[in-house]
N, C-alpha and C positions, 0 to 999 in steps of 0.2 A: 222341441220346447213348447209348452202350452201357455201361451200368454192370453189373459183374458181380454175380452172386449173392453171392460171398464179401464183397465191399465193403459190399452192402447189409446182410448179416447182421452184419458188424462194426460198421456204423453203429447198428444196432438194439441190439446188446449195449452199446455205449457209451452210448447213449441211456437204456436201462433202468438202467444202473449209476449214471448221473448223476441220474436221478430218484430212484432208491432212497436215494442218497447225500444228496440235498437233503432228504428226508423224515427221515432219521436225524439229520442235524444240527439241523433244526428241532425235533424231538422231544427232543434233548438240551438244546438252549437252553430250551425250555419247562420241561422238568424242573429245570434249574438255577434258573430264574427263580422257579418256585414253591416250591422247597425249600431252595436254598442261597443266594439273593441276599443276605439279611441277614447271614448268616455271612461271605460273601465281602467285603461291604461294611465289616464290623467289622476286617477285616485292614488297610483303607485308610481308617480313621476320621480320620486326621490329614490326608489329602489335601483341599485346599481345593475341588477339582473335585467330588469325591464328596459332600462336605458341601453344596455349592451344589446339586447335582442332587437330593439327597434332601430338602433344604428346598423347592426350587422345585416338585417334582412331589408331594411329601407322601404323603397317603394313597390318592391315585388308583392303584388296583391295576393297571388295564389299561395306561394310557399311562406312568404313571410306572414300572412295573416294566420295561416295554420300554425306555425310554430309559436307566434306571440299568443294566439288563443290558447295553446297548450300550456304555455307558462302561466297565464291567467288562471286557468283551471288548477293547476299546481298550487299556486299562491293561495286561491281560495280554499282548496280542500286541506292543505297542509299549512295553515297560517302560522302556526308555532314554530316551524322550521324557519 
């Protein structure tokens, strides 16, 4: 197979951008989980699913925060549901 230099460099640039983007998104999620999760959950305090997850995971900061943050992302992305 003969792959040109331009195609290889384009693929490399795309790969670098995707890797950096993944780290940026991960960093933003960790920042939000550590600093803004409780405030964000307070806006949805009447939601039954939020109350159930908060009660289920309770004070466990590692796994509980991860699952509660996932629920907040779901609510914000698919608000009509």
